[in-house]
C-alpha positions as CSV (number, residue, x, y, z in Angstrom):
1,M,-87.1,63.5,22.2
2,Q,-86.6,60.2,20.4
3,P,-86.3,60.0,16.7
4,C,-89.3,58.5,14.9
5,A,-88.9,54.9,13.9
6,K,-89.1,54.3,10.1
7,H,-92.4,53.0,9.0
8,G,-93.8,51.6,5.8
9,P,-94.1,50.6,3.1
10,Y,-97.6,49.4,3.7
11,Y,-99.3,47.0,1.3
12,Y,-103.1,47.1,0.9
13,L,-105.5,45.0,-1.1
14,T,-108.4,47.1,-2.2
15,Q,-111.7,45.7,-3.3
16,C,-114.4,47.8,-5.1
17,L,-117.8,46.3,-4.1
18,A,-120.1,48.9,-5.5
19,K,-120.0,52.6,-6.5
20,G,-118.7,54.4,-3.4
21,H,-118.2,51.2,-1.4
22,V,-114.6,50.0,-1.1
23,Q,-113.0,47.5,1.3
24,K,-109.3,47.9,2.1
25,F,-107.2,45.2,3.7
26,L,-103.8,45.9,5.3
27,L,-101.4,43.1,4.3
28,K,-99.1,43.0,7.3
29,S,-97.0,39.9,6.5
30,S,-95.1,38.9,3.4
31,A,-97.2,35.7,3.4
32,A,-100.4,37.7,3.2
33,Q,-98.9,39.9,0.5
34,E,-97.9,36.7,-1.5
35,A,-101.4,35.1,-0.9
36,A,-103.0,38.4,-2.2
37,R,-100.8,38.4,-5.3
38,N,-101.6,34.7,-6.1
39,A,-105.3,35.3,-5.6
40,T,-105.3,38.3,-7.8
41,T,-103.4,36.5,-10.5
42,A,-105.9,33.6,-10.3
43,F,-108.8,35.9,-10.5
44,N,-107.4,37.8,-13.5
45,E,-106.7,34.5,-15.4
46,F,-110.3,33.3,-14.6
47,Y,-111.8,36.6,-15.8
48,E,-109.7,36.5,-19.0
49,G,-111.1,33.0,-19.7
50,V,-114.7,34.2,-19.1
51,Q,-114.1,37.1,-21.5
52,E,-112.7,34.8,-24.2
53,L,-115.7,32.4,-23.7
54,S,-118.1,35.3,-24.0
55,Q,-116.5,36.4,-27.3
56,I,-116.7,32.9,-28.7
57,N,-120.4,32.7,-27.7
58,T,-121.1,36.1,-29.3
59,E,-119.4,34.9,-32.5
60,L,-121.4,31.6,-32.5
61,L,-124.7,33.4,-31.9
62,G,-123.9,35.9,-34.7
63,R,-123.5,32.9,-37.0
64,G,-126.7,31.3,-35.8
65,E,-124.8,28.3,-34.3
66,P,-125.9,26.7,-31.1
67,L,-123.7,27.4,-28.0
68,N,-123.7,23.8,-26.8
69,G,-122.1,22.4,-29.9
70,S,-125.1,20.3,-31.0
71,A,-127.4,21.0,-33.9
72,S,-130.9,22.2,-33.1
């Protein structure tokens, strides 16, 4: 009997599409892992910007100011 070869660690990118529906991607190479990290970082930065813009728009609407910066 031969000893088992070491395995792992395995890296996965998991994407939640809807309640109960998840996609899982096995990232086999270090290049794929780095690409996933970079894409995740870019998405998080984009999402934070959208959240900030939404907060600004909510504040402007609360003050009765137009969102496009021009007077109505």
